[in-house]
N, C-alpha and C positions, 0 to 999 in steps of 0.2 A: 581486290583481293578476295572479298567474300564471294563475288560472282565466279571467280575461278574455282574456289572451293566447292560451291554448289554444282558447278559443271563437272568437276572430277567425281564428286559423290554420285551424281546422276549416272555418269558413265560406268562407274564401278557397280552400281545397282543394276544397270542394264546387263552387264556381263554376268552377274550373279543370278539374276532371274532367268536369263537365257540358259544358263547351266542347269538351273532347277527344272525348267520346262523339258529339257532334253533327257535328264536322268531320272525324273520321278516316274514311278510305276503306277501310282494312283492317278487316274485320269482327271478326277475332279481337282485334286491338288495341282496338277500340271496346268489345268485350265485357269485356276486362280493365279498361278505364277505367270501365266501368259497375260492375264489381265493386268497384273502389276507391271509386267514388261511394257505393255501398251501405254499404261499411264505414265511410266517413266519416260517412254519415248515421246509422249506428248509434251512432257516437261522439257525435254531436250529440244524439241522443235520450238517451244516458246523461248528458251534461252537463246536459240539461234535466230531469233526475231522473225519467226514464221507463225504468227498467232492463228492464221486461218487454217494452216495445216495441223497445228496443235489441237484446235477445236475439233476438226474432222477426225483426227486420230483418237482423241479421247471419246468422242461419241460413237464412232463405228468400231474402232479397235478394242477399246476397253469395255464399252457398253454392249453394243449389238452382237458382236462376235462372241463375247463371253456368254451371253444369254443363249445364243444358238448352240454353242458347244455344251452347255449345261443341259439343255433340253435333249440333245443327242445322246449324252452320256446316260441320262435317265432311261433311255431305251436299250442300253447295252449293259455289259458288266463294267463295274467301276475300276477293276484292276486290269492292267495289261497282262496278257499271257506271256510267260517266259518260253523262249524257244530252245 
């Protein structure tokens, strides 16, 4: 029962963070939301009994990709331009 509850909470968190990534205009906040999405995705992979994929997702998705995005945002404007 507890495992199902954790699974459902993780899936709801994935949906919420994906929504935040899409709708945030502040690129740094969107990057942080993407890091949270990647971390929740690695938890989901672990729940689905794929620990090797979970470790790769946590290291590359949440760690390396977030660092690269933050460095790229430093070279541009932080706010997305409205069209």
